[in-house]
N, C-alpha and C positions, 0 to 999 in steps of 0.2 A: 696549170705551171700560173703565178701571179703577174701582172703584169706591168710593169716600170716604163714611168711617164715622166715626158722633164715637165720644165714647168710653161709654161701657154699665157697670154696678156689678157687677163679676165675682163671679164664683155660687163654687163650691168641688168640682173634682173627684174624688170620690173611687170609684177604682178601687183592684183585686185588692195588695194588699202585695205579692206574693211575688219579682215581677220588682224592683220600686224596692229593695226587701231584697239580690238579688245588687251592688247597688250600695251597699250601705253605707250604707243608710240606711231609713225607712220612706217616709215620702214627703216629697212635694215640697218642703214648710212644715220637716221634716230638714235639709235637707241645707247643707251652712251653705256650700257655693260659690252657693246658690241667694237670692235675695230672703224675709230673714223677715217675719214677720206686721209691717208698723208699718215696714220698715225702711228704704226708699223714701220717707216723709214725713218718717221724723227727719233723711235725707238731705239732703234735697229741701229743704225748710227756709226762705225767704227768699229761696227763689228768681227772679229779674230776668222770668221770660218771663209775659207774659198770654193770649202765641198757639205757638203751636204745631203744625208741620206733621212729620209722619213721610213717607216716602216708598223706594217701597222697591221692588225687579225681585220678591220672594220672592210668592212662590200665599200667598194671604191667608187661608187650610187648609191644616193637619193634614191626611192623609190614618190612616185608622184604622189602621193597620200602623206610625203611626209613633209611637202613644199611645205614653209608658212608665205602666204601671198606679204611678197614687201624683203623677205628672204635669200638671198642667194642658192640656190640650190647646191652645194659641195658642200660634202666628208672637212672635216675640221682638219685632219690631216694635206692635204690640197692647199683647205686657204695659209693653213704654220707655212707650206711650199715655199706659195707663194707672195706668202709677207716677205722671205726670205729672199726672190728675188730683187719685191720691189727696196725694200733695204739697202741690198746691193746688189744691180747688175748684173755683174760679171758671174755670182756665183752659180757653180755647177749647184743646179739637184736635182736630184733623184725620187722619185717618190714611186716605192712601190705596196699597190695597191694588188686587194682580195677580189676574186671576185664569186669568194662566198666569205661566211666565217669565217677564224680560225684562232682554236686554240693556241697558247703562246706556246708550244713545243713543234705546229704544223707553221710558227709564222719561224720557228729557230732552219726546222730543216725544213723549206721553202722560199726562204728570202734572206737569211743571213753570210750565205757566202755572194748573192751579188755586193748588197751591201760589203762584203771586208773588199770584193776587186775594184771597187767603189773608191777606193780613196777615200773616203768624209775624214775632215773633221768637227763634222756636227756632226751625229745621231738622236735623232727623234723616236722613238718607239712606243705606239701606242699599245696598252696591254693589259689584261685581266677581265674586259668587260665578256670577251665568250666565254672564259673560263668561267666565271660568276653567274650567269648563264645556264652551264649546257649540267644534264643528268648530274653527272655527278662531280664535284665542286673537290681537287687534288689539291692543295695549298705547297704540300708538302713539292711534287712536283712541278709546280710551278718557279716557286722558288727558284729550285737546281735548272732549271729552265732558261729565267734569265738569266740566274749568274754565270750561262757558258756563254749566253750571248757579250755581256757585261763584261767577261774573262775574254773575248775572242778581240770584242772590237781594241781593248786596251792593248792589249796585243798588236795591234794593225795601228798602232800610234795614231788611231782615233781621240785627239783635243777631246772633247766633250761632249757623254752621253746622258739625254735626258730622255726618264722612264714615267707616262701618262695612264695615270690611273686612275676610271673613269667617274662621272654624277652618280647620285648617290640615287638607285635606281628606285630603292625598298620606298622615296619621296615624290613618287608619278604620282601615284595611285595607280597604277596600272594592279595592283594585285594584293588577293584577297589577306587579311593579316595573317594567312598563318605563313601566306610564302611572302610576304614584305620582314619578318623575325625572320627568313630562310634570306633570302636577300641581302635583309642589314646584315646580316652576324658573317656572310662569307664577303663580305665587301670588308667590312672591317679585318678579318682577317687577310683578305688580300692586300688591303693595306702596309696592312704594322710588318709581312712578310715581305715587298716591295720595300718599304722604307730598311726595311735589316739592311737586303741587299746591295740596293743601294749607295749608300752608304761602306759597306764592306769595301767595294771597289772605285769608287768616288762617284760616283756617276749623282744630277737629279732630279730629285720623285717630285713627278707636281703629282699633286693628288686632287682633281678634281671635288671629288668628296666632300674634301673638307672647303672648299670656295663657302665666303654667305654670297646673302642678296643674289642671287642664280637663282628665282621665280624657281622652284623648281617644278612645280606642277605646269609649268611653259615651255619645256626642254625635250618632248617627247612626243614621235608619231603613234599612227595610233598601232602601227609594227608593234608589242612587249619587249622594249630593254633596248630602243633602238631609236636615237635623237630623230629628231625635227631640223631642218635647217635652222629652225633659232638654237637650239641647242648647239650646236658646230659652229653656231661662228659665235658663240657666247665661249664655245672650248679653243675658237684657237685666238680671241681675246684672254682669256688665263693666263696662257700656255706664250702665246707671245709674251708678254708682258710679263710674263715670270721670268723668261726668257732675256729680256733686256734687263730687270732688278739683279738675277744671279751676275749674268755672264758676263753681260757690255761691258764693253772702257766703259 
């Protein structure tokens, strides 16, 4: 079963600065591509939501090898849940975390019932990464499963639904030329299908693959296809800033 957790107050992760200085900053709070202290509270002020749920096929915990010193060891869905609660302390926020990677069909079968029961007016869905990394990528199945998820959330009167697709793994430097071409083709097809489905259902699609200036070589952990803590920090910042630009009053 997936693990559901509520927000808890954030601590500060103080690691050695050496590795993060090679990225051009002393630590996360000094990285302009990451959320600055208090930024989420300012950006999302006046947000219309009272209950938020985050669904994710990613593993809920970072491996030790994925932690860049100076960057908090948290996955981006957890970071976004915390940012929402920071902006509105009374907001009820449910983060449904996976114990292992889940393709979108598994997210629907294992997490959707919890999300519907929570009666959220904001739903965020992290999807696509595990599907792209699977032995066989079925774009039709991804489109069908996402359509079923979005239709169910709309029927449950969820006010806003946001779908987040992953950074460009093909630019990570972890792949051979043949693998890189295959992954890039899969991700482009994923983005195309997600864009179609979200438009059809009136949802918002945040495509991390299309975001500029993300320093793709610095985002990935030693485990192929998984973000390091800096990658998760950048993803969270892009999601929060897009929510503010597109949905918040």
